[in-house]
C-alpha positions in Angstrom: -51.2 -147.9 101.5 -49.4 -145.9 98.8 -51.8 -145.2 95.9 -49.9 -142.4 94.0 -48.9 -143.0 90.4 -45.7 -141.8 88.8 -46.8 -142.6 85.3 -47.9 -139.9 82.9 -46.1 -136.6 82.0 -43.8 -135.4 84.7 -41.6 -132.4 85.2 -38.0 -132.4 84.1 -35.8 -131.3 87.1 -32.6 -129.4 86.8 -30.2 -128.5 89.6 -29.3 -128.0 92.3 -29.3 -124.3 91.2 -26.2 -122.4 92.2 -26.3 -119.1 90.2 -27.3 -116.0 92.1 -29.1 -116.5 95.4 -32.0 -118.7 96.4 -35.0 -116.6 97.4 -36.7 -118.8 100.0 -40.1 -117.9 101.3 -39.7 -115.8 104.5 -40.5 -117.3 107.8 -41.0 -115.7 111.2 -39.5 -118.9 112.7 -36.0 -119.4 111.3 -34.3 -122.7 111.8 -30.7 -123.7 111.3 -31.4 -126.7 109.0 -27.8 -127.6 108.6 -27.4 -128.0 112.3 -30.7 -130.0 112.3 -29.2 -132.4 109.8 -31.1 -131.2 106.8 -30.0 -130.1 103.3 -31.7 -127.2 101.5 -31.5 -127.1 97.7 -33.4 -125.5 94.9 -34.3 -127.1 91.5 -36.0 -125.8 88.4 -39.0 -127.8 87.1 -39.8 -127.7 83.4 -42.2 -129.2 81.0 -45.5 -128.8 79.1 -48.6 -128.4 81.3 -52.2 -128.9 80.4 -55.1 -126.8 81.5 -58.5 -128.5 82.2 -62.1 -127.6 81.4 -65.2 -128.9 83.1 -67.2 -131.5 81.3 -70.3 -130.4 83.2 -71.2 -127.6 85.6 -69.2 -127.7 88.8 -71.4 -129.0 91.6 -71.3 -128.4 95.3 -70.8 -132.2 95.9 -67.2 -132.0 94.5 -67.9 -134.7 91.9 -66.2 -132.7 89.2 -65.4 -134.1 85.8 -62.8 -132.5 83.6 -61.2 -133.0 80.2 -57.8 -131.7 79.0 -57.9 -128.3 77.2 -54.9 -126.3 76.0 -51.2 -126.9 76.8 -48.3 -124.6 77.3 -44.6 -124.8 78.3 -43.6 -123.8 81.9 -40.5 -123.5 84.0 -40.8 -122.9 87.7 -38.9 -123.8 90.9 -39.1 -126.1 93.9 -37.4 -125.6 97.2 -36.3 -128.9 98.8 -35.4 -129.6 102.5 -34.5 -133.2 103.2 -32.5 -135.2 105.8 -28.8 -135.3 104.9 -28.7 -138.8 106.4 -31.0 -141.1 104.4 -31.4 -143.3 107.5 -33.4 -140.4 109.1 -36.0 -140.3 106.3 -39.4 -141.5 107.4 -40.5 -142.3 103.8 -42.9 -139.4 103.4 -42.5 -136.3 101.2 -44.8 -133.4 102.1 -45.3 -131.0 99.1 -46.5 -127.5 99.9 -48.3 -125.4 97.4 -46.7 -122.0 98.1 -49.1 -119.3 99.2 -49.2 -115.9 97.3 -52.0 -114.1 99.0 -50.0 -111.4 100.8 -47.9 -110.1 97.9 -44.9 -112.3 98.6 -44.5 -116.1 98.0 -44.8 -117.8 101.4 -44.7 -121.2 102.9 -47.0 -121.0 106.0 -47.3 -124.8 106.3 -43.5 -125.0 106.6 -43.6 -122.3 109.3 -46.3 -124.1 111.3 -45.0 -127.6 110.8 -41.2 -127.5 110.4 -40.6 -128.6 114.0 -42.5 -131.9 113.3 -41.1 -132.2 109.8 -37.5 -132.1 111.0 -38.1 -134.0 114.2 -39.7 -136.9 112.4 -37.6 -137.0 109.3 -40.0 -136.0 106.6 -38.7 -134.6 103.3 -40.3 -131.2 102.3 -40.8 -129.7 98.9 -42.2 -126.2 98.4 -43.6 -125.5 94.9 -44.0 -122.2 93.1 -47.2 -123.5 91.6 -48.9 -120.2 90.7 -47.8 -117.5 88.2 -47.6 -114.9 90.9 -44.6 -116.6 92.5 -42.7 -116.4 89.2 -44.0 -113.2 87.6 -45.4 -111.2 90.5 -48.4 -108.9 90.2 -51.1 -107.4 92.5 -51.7 -109.2 95.8 -55.0 -110.7 96.7 -54.7 -109.0 100.1 -52.3 -106.1 100.3 -49.7 -105.6 103.0 -49.1 -102.1 104.2 -46.2 -100.4 102.5 -45.9 -103.0 99.8 -46.8 -102.5 96.2 -47.3 -105.2 93.6 -45.2 -108.4 94.2 -42.1 -108.6 92.1 -41.9 -112.3 91.6 -38.8 -114.4 91.3 -37.8 -113.3 87.8 -37.7 -109.6 88.6 -36.2 -110.2 92.1 -33.1 -112.0 90.7 -32.8 -112.2 86.9 -29.4 -113.9 87.2 -30.9 -116.9 89.0 -34.5 -116.9 87.8 -34.5 -115.2 84.5 -35.3 -118.4 82.6 -38.4 -119.1 84.5 -41.8 -118.6 82.9 -45.4 -119.5 84.0 -48.3 -119.8 81.5 -50.9 -118.9 84.1 -52.8 -120.4 87.0 -55.0 -122.5 84.7 -51.9 -124.7 84.3 -51.0 -124.7 88.0 -52.9 -127.9 88.7 -51.0 -130.0 86.1 -47.7 -128.4 87.1 -48.3 -129.6 90.6 -49.2 -133.0 89.3 -46.0 -133.3 87.2 -43.8 -132.3 90.1 -45.5 -134.9 92.4 -44.8 -137.6 89.8 -41.2 -136.6 89.4 -40.6 -136.7 93.2 -42.0 -140.2 93.3 -40.2 -141.5 90.2 -36.7 -140.2 91.1 -34.4 -139.9 88.1 -31.2 -138.0 87.5 -31.1 -135.5 89.0 -33.4 -136.3 91.8 -34.5 -133.4 93.9 -34.5 -135.8 96.9 -30.9 -137.1 96.4 -30.8 -140.8 97.2 -34.2 -140.7 99.1 -37.0 -142.7 97.5 -40.4 -141.9 99.0 -43.0 -144.4 99.9 -45.7 -141.6 100.2 -46.1 -138.2 98.6 -48.6 -136.0 100.5 -49.8 -132.5 99.4 -50.6 -129.6 101.7 -51.5 -125.9 101.4 -52.9 -123.2 103.5 -55.5 -120.5 102.7 -55.5 -119.6 99.0 -53.4 -122.7 98.4 -56.1 -124.7 100.2 -58.7 -123.3 97.7 -56.6 -124.6 94.9 -56.1 -128.0 96.6 -59.8 -128.4 97.1 -60.3 -128.0 93.3 -57.3 -130.3 92.7 -58.7 -133.1 94.9 -62.1 -132.8 93.2 -61.0 -132.4 89.6 -57.5 -133.5 89.0 -56.5 -136.1 91.6 -59.0 -138.7 90.3 -57.3 -138.7 86.9 -53.7 -137.9 87.9 -53.4 -140.0 91.1 -50.2 -138.2 91.8 -50.6 -137.8 95.6 -51.3 -140.2 98.4 -53.1 -137.8 100.7 -54.0 -134.1 101.3 -53.9 -131.7 104.2 -56.3 -128.9 103.1 -55.4 -126.2 105.6 -57.8 -123.3 106.3 -60.0 -123.2 103.3 -63.2 -121.3 102.9 -66.6 -122.2 101.5 -65.6 -122.3 97.8 -62.7 -123.6 95.7 -60.4 -122.3 93.0 -61.8 -122.3 89.5 -60.3 -124.4 86.8 -59.8 -121.0 85.0 -57.2 -120.2 87.8 -59.4 -117.8 89.7 -58.6 -118.5 93.3 -61.8 -117.2 95.1 -65.3 -116.2 94.1 -65.4 -117.4 90.5 -68.9 -117.5 89.1 -68.5 -121.0 87.8 -67.7 -122.4 91.3 -70.7 -122.7 93.7 -70.4 -121.8 97.4 -70.2 -124.6 99.8 -68.0 -126.9 97.7 -67.3 -130.2 99.5 -64.5 -132.7 99.0 -65.8 -135.4 96.6 -67.2 -138.3 98.6 -65.5 -141.0 96.5 -62.0 -139.7 97.1 -59.6 -142.6 96.8 -57.0 -141.0 99.1 -57.2 -139.5 102.6 -58.1 -135.9 102.9 -57.9 -134.1 106.2 -59.3 -130.6 106.4 -58.0 -128.3 109.2 -60.2 -125.3 109.9 -59.8 -122.4 112.4 -62.4 -120.2 114.0 -61.6 -117.5 111.5 -62.4 -119.9 108.6 -65.9 -120.4 110.1 -66.5 -116.7 110.3 -67.9 -114.2 107.8 -64.6 -113.6 105.9 -64.2 -117.3 104.7 -67.5 -118.8 105.7 -66.5 -122.5 105.6 -69.7 -123.6 107.2 -71.7 -124.3 104.0 -68.9 -126.6 102.9 -69.1 -128.8 106.0 -69.6 -132.5 105.3 -69.8 -135.7 107.4 -66.6 -137.5 108.1 -66.1 -140.6 106.0 -63.5 -143.3 105.5 -61.5 -140.9 103.3 -62.5 -137.4 104.6 -62.0 -135.9 108.1 -62.4 -132.3 109.3 -60.9 -130.8 112.4 -62.3 -127.4 113.4 -60.1 -126.1 116.2 -61.3 -123.9 119.0 -59.1 -120.9 120.0 -57.3 -120.7 116.7 -57.1 -118.0 113.9 -56.4 -118.3 110.2 -52.9 -116.7 110.9 -51.5 -116.0 114.3 -48.7 -114.8 116.5 -46.5 -117.8 115.7 -46.9 -117.3 111.9 -46.2 -113.6 111.8 -43.9 -113.3 114.8 -43.0 -109.7 115.8 -44.4 -108.3 112.5 -48.0 -107.9 113.7 -47.6 -104.3 114.5 -45.7 -103.6 111.3 -48.7 -105.1 109.4 -51.0 -102.5 111.1 -52.5 -104.8 113.7 -52.7 -102.6 116.8 -54.0 -105.3 119.1 -52.8 -108.6 120.6 -53.3 -111.1 117.8 -54.2 -114.7 118.4 -51.5 -116.7 120.3 -53.5 -120.0 120.3 -52.7 -123.7 119.8 -52.9 -123.6 115.9 -49.3 -124.8 115.3 -49.5 -127.6 117.8 -52.8 -129.0 116.5 -51.9 -128.7 112.9 -48.7 -130.7 113.5 -50.8 -133.4 115.1 -53.0 -133.2 112.0 -50.0 -133.9 109.7 -48.8 -136.7 111.9 -52.4 -138.2 111.8 -52.6 -137.8 108.1 -49.3 -139.6 107.6 -50.5 -142.5 109.8 -53.7 -142.6 107.7 -51.8 -142.7 104.5 -49.1 -145.2 105.6 -51.1 -147.5 108.0 -54.8 -146.9 107.1 -55.6 -145.7 110.6 -57.9 -142.6 110.2 -57.4 -139.5 112.4 -59.6 -139.1 115.5 -63.0 -137.6 114.7 -63.8 -134.2 116.1 -67.0 -132.4 116.8 -67.6 -129.2 114.8 -67.4 -125.8 116.3 -70.8 -124.6 117.5 -72.5 -121.9 115.4 -75.2 -119.7 116.9 -76.0 -118.3 113.5 -75.2 -119.7 110.0 -76.1 -116.5 108.1 -74.2 -114.4 109.0 -71.9 -117.0 110.5 -71.3 -116.6 114.2 -69.7 -118.9 116.7 -71.3 -119.9 119.9 -69.2 -118.7 122.9 -69.3 -119.3 126.6 -69.3 -116.6 129.3 -65.5 -116.2 128.9 -65.9 -115.6 125.1 -64.4 -118.9 124.2 -65.8 -120.9 121.3 -67.8 -124.0 122.1 -67.3 -127.3 120.3 -64.5 -128.2 117.9 -61.1 -129.7 118.8 -60.4 -128.8 122.4 -57.0 -128.2 123.9 -55.8 -126.9 127.3 -55.7 -123.4 125.8 -59.5 -123.3 125.7 -60.5 -125.8 128.4 -58.0 -124.5 131.0 -57.8 -120.9 129.6 -55.9 -117.9 130.8 -57.1 -115.7 128.0 -59.9 -115.4 125.5 -58.4 -116.8 122.3 -60.5 -116.0 119.3 -60.4 -116.2 115.6 -62.2 -112.9 115.5 -60.2 -109.6 115.4 -61.5 -106.5 117.1 -64.0 -104.3 115.2 -62.3 -102.0 112.7 -59.4 -104.3 111.9 -58.1 -104.3 108.4 -58.8 -107.2 106.1 -55.3 -108.5 106.6 -55.4 -108.2 110.4 -58.9 -109.7 110.5 -57.2 -113.0 109.6 -55.1 -113.0 112.8 -57.8 -113.2 115.4 -57.2 -111.9 118.9 -56.0 -112.7 122.5 -57.5 -111.0 125.5 -55.7 -112.0 128.7 -57.8 -112.6 131.8 -57.3 -110.3 134.7 -56.1 -111.4 138.1 -59.6 -111.7 139.6 -60.7 -114.1 136.8 -57.6 -116.3 137.2 -58.2 -116.5 140.9 -61.9 -117.3 140.5 -61.1 -120.1 138.0 -58.2 -121.8 139.6 -57.5 -120.4 143.0 -53.8 -120.2 142.6 -51.1 -121.2 140.1 -50.8 -124.7 141.5 -54.5 -125.2 140.8 -54.1 -123.9 137.3 -51.1 -126.1 136.5 -52.7 -129.3 137.9 -55.8 -128.7 135.7 -53.7 -127.8 132.7 -51.5 -130.9 132.9 -54.5 -133.2 133.3 -56.2 -131.7 130.3 -53.0 -131.8 128.3 -52.6 -135.6 129.0 -56.2 -136.2 127.9 -55.8 -134.2 124.7 -52.5 -136.0 123.8 -54.3 -139.3 124.4 -57.1 -138.2 122.2 -54.7 -137.5 119.3 -55.1 -133.8 118.9 -51.7 -132.9 120.4 -48.4 -134.8 120.2 -46.4 -136.2 123.1 -43.1 -134.6 121.9 -44.8 -131.2 122.4 -45.7 -131.9 126.0 -42.6 -130.2 127.5 -43.0 -127.0 125.5 -46.7 -126.8 126.3 -46.1 -127.3 130.0 -43.4 -124.6 129.8 -45.9 -122.2 128.3 -48.2 -122.9 131.2 -45.4 -122.4 133.8 -44.8 -119.0 132.3 -48.3 -117.7 133.1 -48.2 -115.0 135.8 -50.7 -115.4 138.6 -51.6 -112.8 141.3 -49.4 -113.2 144.4 
C-alpha cells in the first residue's frame, strides 16, 4: 500500500559523522542498542528548503491549500537507529519529528515506542526539524533550573559547527526532503543496505502540532510519507509561519483533512482533552483514512517518560503511571498494518466529557475517566489514574497527570483478595489484546505489573 514519493527535491546526506560526540536526545529509558542488534549513526542533511504560504485562509476542516514562497539553504542532522542484520528489517522506517518544547531536543516517541521498534525490526530516524534543535533559544515550557536551550551548534561546535537552520517556516520542507532521501537511498544511505517499503512519520506534543499542519498543507503536494502517527496534539496546529501554537492565522479546532490519501492515526490522552490542550473542538468522525484513539487513564507525559526526574522537575506528587506506552505501541503497530495491508486500526469510543467549555472529563465514583480506549489499568484499577495533575501544579507538571493509589479497604471491596484481582485483570487483559488496543508480546510485562500490586493480608 506504499504511496510515498521519492521524486522532487531531497536532502543530501553526509556521514556517518565521527567528529566530536553525538548528542542524542536524552531518554529516561536507556537501551543497549548494540546488544539488541541495532546500529546507531548520525548524518547531516543539507539542501535548499522552501517555505509555504496559504493560498486562502486556513480553515478548520484542514483543507489547506498552499503555494511555495521563499527558499533558503539548511544543514541539520538526523539520528538513525537500524537493525544491523538486514534480515531483521520489517520494511518500515519510522521518522520522528524531534520535540523541543522543554528546552532540550527530545525524542519522546522513541522513549515510548523503542521496545516495539527494536522487537519488530523497524528502522528509526529522528530529525532535528526545528531551528531550536540546531540553534537553541527560549523554551516553550521552561524546565526548573534550565535557562535558554543551547542547541547543537553551541553544545559541540567541533561536531555541529557547520549546521544552520533558516527557521521553522522551512521545517516542513526539510522534513519532506529527508523523507524522500530515506526512501530513495543513494550513497551514502542513512539506512545502510536497507531499502524501505514504507516511511511513516510520527511526533508528540509540539511536534504533533507541526505534523497536523504538515498533513493538511504539505503532504498532499509532497507525498513523502505513507502514514502519520499524530501523538498528543491539541485543538490547533502549527502555522505555516513556523509558530507552533496559538497563531492568529490558524483557527481552533483544526481537523485532519478528510481527503487524506494516507492513513492518519491520532493518539490522545486525558490531558490532551483537558483545558491545557483542549483537543475536543478538533474531534472528527473516523473515516477510511483517519482514526482517533482517546485513551483513558493516560497523561500527556508520565512516569515512564520522565523516569525518576519527576521530583527534580518540581512535581511533588505521584505522576501518572498509566498504560500510555503500551497503548501507543499498539497504535504504531496498528498504523503499520494499516499502511502495509490496508487493514484499519480498531475504532474506539471517545472519552466522555461532562463539559466542553471549560473541558471536563466525566469520571466514575473512583475518579476514573469514562469512555475512550479501555485497558485493565482503568477497568480493573488499583489506583485512580488521571491526566489531571493536582491543583497548583506548574505548567510543566500539569502535563504529567497523577496517580492516587487505592487504600486497602477499596481494594478489598472491589476484588476481595489478590486472587480475585488477578483473575479479573487477566480476563480484561485478554479481551483488550483481542480488541487490538494492547499487544500480545506485552502480556507478560503487564501481568508482572499486576502481580506486583500489594494487597492487604
